[in-house]
N, C-alpha and C positions, 0 to 999 in steps of 0.2 A: 576529653581523651584523643589523644594521639592514637589513630589504628594504623598506625603507615609501620610496614612490616620493618626488620632490621639486617642487616648483613655487616658480619665481623670481619676486617680485614688485618694483615697482620705481614708487618714489615720486617725483616732479619738482617741486625745488625748495623741498624742505617737509619737514625732518627729524622733525614732528611726525606728521604725514599719517593722522588717524585712519581714512579710508577703507580704505588699505592693512592697517592694524594692525586693525582688524575681520576684515578677509577675511585674514588672517593668522592669528587665533584660529579663523575658522571651519573655513580648509582644515586647520589640526592636528588640531583634535577630531575632521577625519573622514579622520584618520589618512595626511595626507601632511607630509614634512618642506618647512620654508618657508624659502627663502632671501628677505630683503627687501635691496633694496639703496635706500639712499637719496640720491638722482643729484640733486647739485648743494643749494646751501643756498640759503634766500629770500636777494634782496637787490634794493628796488627803488630804490633810487638809482643801484648801476652793476651790472645785472643783466649777467652773461656767458651768451651761447652754450659748447654744449662742446666742447672739444676731441676729437683724433686719441686722445692719450693718455686723457682716460677713458673713448673708448668701448671703445677696447682694455683696459681694467680690467673692463668690464663684458663684454665678449667673453670674457674668462678664467673669469670667475665663471662665465658660462653654459654653456660647454666642458665646466669643472670639475663644475657640480652635473648635467648632463643631466636636466635636468629634463621632466616630461611639455609643461609651459607655462608661457609667459613674462607674466605681467600688467602693463600698463602702466598707472599711476592717471592719466587724463586730465582735468584738473578745469579748466583755462581753456586758451584761443585764446593768451595771452600768451607761454607759450613753446614752440609749436608748433614752431620752426625746431629745436630740440632734441629734443624728441621725433621728427622726421621722421628724424633722424640716429641715433636708437637705433633706430628699428623698422626703417632700413635696415642696421644692424649685426647685429642680432637675426635678419633672415633670412638672414644669412652662417652661422648655428650649424643651420638646417634645424630649429629649435624653432618648432613653433607660438604664432603670438601672438595673445594677446588685452586687447583693451582695454576700460577702465569707463572711470567718472566722470562727474563732470557736461558734461562737453563733449563727451565720446563717447556719451554716451547721445542727445543733441539731437543728432549727427552722425554716426550711425553709418555712412552707406552712405561719408562721407569717409574712412574708415579701413579698410573692404572694401576698395575702390577703389585705396588705397596698398598695401597688399599684407596688410593684417592677417589674420588668418583667420576670428577671431572678435570679436563687441564683445559685452559686455553691458550693460543698461539698469538704471539705476536700482538699487535696494537689488543687491549680486552677491553677499551671504554665499551664500544657498542655491544660485544657480544658478553659481557658479564650482566649487562642489564636484562638484552633476551633472558639469559638464562635465569636469573632472578627471577622474571617473572613467569618464564614457564613454571619455575618449583614454588611459587607463592599459589598461581593460580591451578596446578596440575594437570598444565598441557605439554604437548610434545617437544622436545628437547632435540630432536636429533638431529634436525636439518641445519642448526645454527650454526653461522659460518665459524673457521677456527675453532670449534670445537670438537673434545676429543673425549669417550666414554666408553664403558664397556656394554656390550649388548649379549647376553647369552652367555659370559666368559670370555668374547673374543671384543679385542680393541679398537675399536671404531675411530679413526684417524678423519674426521671433515676437512675438506679443503681450505685453506686460508684464505678470510674475507673482512668484509666489514673494517676496510680498512680504507682512511681517509687520505685522500692527495691533499686537500686543504686542512691542515691539523689545529687551524684555527676552529674547528668544528668541536674540536674536542672540549673546547671551553678552558679554563685555567686551572691549574691545581687547587687543592686544597691548601692554604697557604696556612691557614688554624683550623687544626681539626677541630671540630665541633664536640665531639664526646672521644676523646683520647685516652690511651694509658700509654707510660713506657714501664715496662719492665726489666729489670738489671740489679746486679748484687743482692738477687731475693728478695726487694722492692718492688710493691708496685705503688706507681705515682702517678694521678689524675693529671688529665692535662696533655696537651703538644709539648714535647720537650722541645721541639725546634725553636719558639719562641725566644725563649733566655740564650740564643745564643748570638754571637757577634757577625757574623756571616750568613749570605744568605744562596742556594745554589739554586740556578735556571736554566732550563735549558730553551734555547730559540731555534733547534732545530732537532729532527730525528735522524739517527742513520749516519753514516760512513762512509766517504767514497774510495776509503783506503780496501787494501785488501791482502794487509800485515798477516802471516803466518798464525801468530802466536794469540789472534784477538777471534771472538767469535762471530764478530760483526759481518764478515764477509758471507760467511755460512746463514748467517740469518737473513742477510742477501738474497742469498738462492734458494731459500724457502717462499719467497715472496711471489708470488702470480707472475705470470710473466708479461710485461707490459707495465707493472705494476710499478711507480716510482719509489724508491727508497730512501733516499734524501729529500727532507722535506720541511721547509721552514716555513716558521711562524712569521705572521706580518708584525712589525713592528709596533703595529697598537696594542698586539696582544700581548706582546712581550712588554711593553712599558705599563699598559693597566696592570699587569699584575705584579710587578716592582712597586707601583703607586700604593695597592694595598700594602704590601711588604714595608714599606715606610711609616705606614699607619701603625702597624700591627708591632713591629719589632724596638722594643724598647733599647735594644744595646745595638742595634746595626751598625756596622762599621765599616763594611766592603759586599759587594757582590761576586759571587763567582760564575761565569759562564762554562757552566758543565756541559756544552759541546761537544760531539769528537773533535771538529773541528768547527770555527766560529763563523757563521755566514759571510760570505765576502758575493752576494750576487748583486749586480749593476743596479744601483738607486737604493739598497737597503742601508747600506753603511751609512750614507750621505743622510739617510729619512733618521736613522737613529739617532746620530749622533746628536742632530736636532732637537729630539725627544728627549732624549735620556739627560743632557743639558738640562733642558727647561723644567723638566720633573723629577728626576731623580739624581743625580748631579751628588752620586757616589764614588771612591774608588773602586775602581772593579780588574779582575783577572779573568783569562782567555785562554784555550787551549789552540796552540798553532800545529802547521807541519814545514818543513823545509820547502815543498813546493807549494807552500800558499802563503806565504810571507809576504806581506806587501806594503811597501815603504809609505805612498800615498794613502792606503787605508788605515797602517799604524798609528799616521803622524794624525790622523784626525779622530781616534780613538782614544789615544792623548790626552788631545786638548779637551777631552770631556770626564778622562779619571781614570784610562786606562794605566796601570802600576806593573801588570807583571803579565810575560808571556811564557805558557808553558808550552815546552816543544819535546816531543819525543827524537832522540835520535838513536839512541838505543846499539848503536855500536861504530866505532872507527873503522870498522875494516867493509870495505865492498864488500866482499864475498860473502861474509855474515850476511849485513843488510840483503845483499839481492837474493840469494841461492838460498839463504834458509830464511831469514825473515820477509822475504816479497818487498823490501822497499827499494825502489827505482830512486833515490836522487844519491846525486853522487855528493864528493868532496868537496865540491867548488859549492854546490847548492847549499850544505849545510854552513860553509863556513861561511858565505852570502849571506845565509837569512839570520844569523846570530849579528852579522854587520848592519844588517838593517834594521835588527830590534835595537840594537844601541843606539843609532846614530837618527831611528824616529823617534830618541826620548825615553822610550820607554825603561822606567826605573829599576824595571828587576826583568833577566832573563833566566829563569830555571831550564836544563836540559836532563831528560831521563835515558840512563845508560841501562841495558841489563846486559849482566857482565857474567863470567866464571860460569858458564853453563856447558854443558857436553857437546856443541858443535864448535867449540870454541878452541882457537890453539893460545901458545905463550903468542906467537906472531900476530893473532889476531888482537890480541890485549894490547900490544905494543901499538899497532895501528889506532887504537882509540886512544893512548896516551899521546901519541902523535897529531891527532887531528886536535885534540882537547887543549893540545898547546897551541893551535890556530883559529879558535873559537875567539871572540871580541870580549874583552871583558865591560864590566865585571859580570860573574854570570855564577849559579848556584848548581852546582849537578846533584842529581837524584841518581845514584847509584844503587843496585839492586839485584837480585838474580831472577830468574826465569820460570814460571810457573808453569807445567804443562796442565794446560786444562782442558776438559772433554769438551768435544766437539771445535776442536781448531784445529787447523791444517798440519801443525808441526808435529802433532803426538804421532799420526802416520809418518811423518818424514824421520823422526828419533827411531820408530821400529823397523822402518824401511830400509834404514841406513846402518839397524846393528847397532844401535847405541845402548837399549832394551829393548828386552823381550815384551810381548803385550802382557803375560803375567804380572813383570816389574814394573809397568805401564799403570795399571792398574791400582798396583799398590801405591804409586807415587800419586796417581791422582783422585784417590779415595781415603788416603792416610786420614787421623786424624787433622782437626784444624791446627793444633799446636804446632804440628810436623810442615804443613804446607804453609802458613803464614814463618815458619824459619826457614824453611826454601827460600824463600822470596829474600829473606834476610842474609841468606847463609855466607861465608866467605871461605874462598877455596883454601887449604890449608897448606898445599903446594906450594913451596917458598918462592919459586918465581913468580908464579900466579900472584901469589898475595903481595909482592914487593911491587909488580905494575898496575896493579889496582890502586895500590896504596896512592902510589905516586903519584897516577892520575887524581885520585882525589885530592890532593894536596895542590894540584895547579889550578884550583879555585880560590886558593888563595895569598896575593902578592908576594910578602915576605917571605913564605912556605917555598912558593914557585922556585925563586933564586936558588935556594939552596937544594931544591930536588933536581933542577936540571944540571947541576954539577954531577949529579952523581947515575944519568942515562945510560951511560956509556957502560957502568960497570954496579948495578945495582947489587948483587951477591954481597960483592966485598964493603958494604954501606949499608947493611940491612939494617943494625943497630940503630944507626942513624937514621935512617929511613922511618924504624918505627915509632923513634920517639919525635919525632916531627909528625906524622901522621897522628897520634896520640893528642898532642898539641892543637891539630887541626879538628881533631873532631870535639873537642871542647869547643875551640871557635865557631863551628856550625852551630852550636846551640847559643851561642850569645849574638851570633849575626842573626839566628833565625827571631829572637826576641827584639832586635833592632829593626830588621824588617818591618814586624808587626805594628812596633811603635810608630815608625816612619810612616806607615799606612792610615792608622789612626789621626795622626796629628795631618796627614793630609784631607783627611777626611773634615776634621775642623777647620782647617782652611777653606776647604770647598764649602762648606755651610758658614763660613763668615762671610768670603769673600765671593761666590759664586764661581 
């Protein structure tokens, strides 16, 4: 008979949920049975809050497992309405609730005041195990680093600690969660939903060296104890060991997505990586990069072992917006050169992110984006979207200080229902000139459309109907190209598998 005690972990809107998978490994190693619930799938187009049926599924799991605690991974504010309903459901079971993740790290008191028993900030592996031990054994938990709790009605926020500089010490994430459930569309499906996917997400590092105002990474870094290393990289061996297991378990695996904020570029790391990746993994893969981090020699080495796509944030073609608003300090030349290097290094696909049509942006800024995109080295894909104001990011106070919105209006924006927040992400400005420059920029990624669009740039208003018609055709081409891109990656996977 298994006498080990159980912990239930809940991931929201993410079946890959690396944070929860690392926690499962840590708790399993510490002697606990872990039940992991993947609560709803990600859908940025039509996100849906939870239902009573789904909540009852979760409640039944908790009542069946009788865990020592239930851990909720709250990474984002965009699905808080579902998190709140889950918290209310878990309270009915009288099992201690522990919240963690990026959003909970920044706002621990919010969760304590809502009824969470505990919050664990930043890296949760060691502190979660210590808390589970304390709850299991009835011992004191008050001195556990990074732990937050209520004591006689007062919120206690412990200093952040239990952070490993050598993150290999956290072990590997749970690639196949042993006792997992997927709750979606009112259904409860046993098993790890990740195993049926065609891609695998891996992180080779933690943290980001940059200070973008719209991102929480800079403020998470500010929470770390002085002198603590924030950007930390795993060993190549650790990464390859993880991917070896993935290749055995994922029957449909086609490519690997390195989900690091910036793919590691340490001296010697890439050289070791390309040797071991070629020898043991040999799959197409994707990375994230930054205009100031793109390196020709590094990319050529990575391309030689399967790199097919570099995703890079540019965010705006306006140097004013990038520097003064987004706190990004690359120049126009840095960006153009980065796209040239990506192209000349043999990378199959360059994908470039832009955040447009937000309150800080003028028509002149939008025009500058258009003219910058004209100078990017083709072929490329543009990912155009809006700006979400997220709690705990520097850009929130900037918008308030500049009088763009009041504090009350900002709170309404940040804590709106999830459909409204994701709608804002994809929202298109209705003002005619803004819409025209946006659409013209979008069309530049298609060579045949580009030639026509460039003839309208001196007077777009007089060619509105023509621009709209070309844009509508390009949106259809975008979808077709997406499937061609995926087919190409599948073919590359077959080629690598056959010929190495």
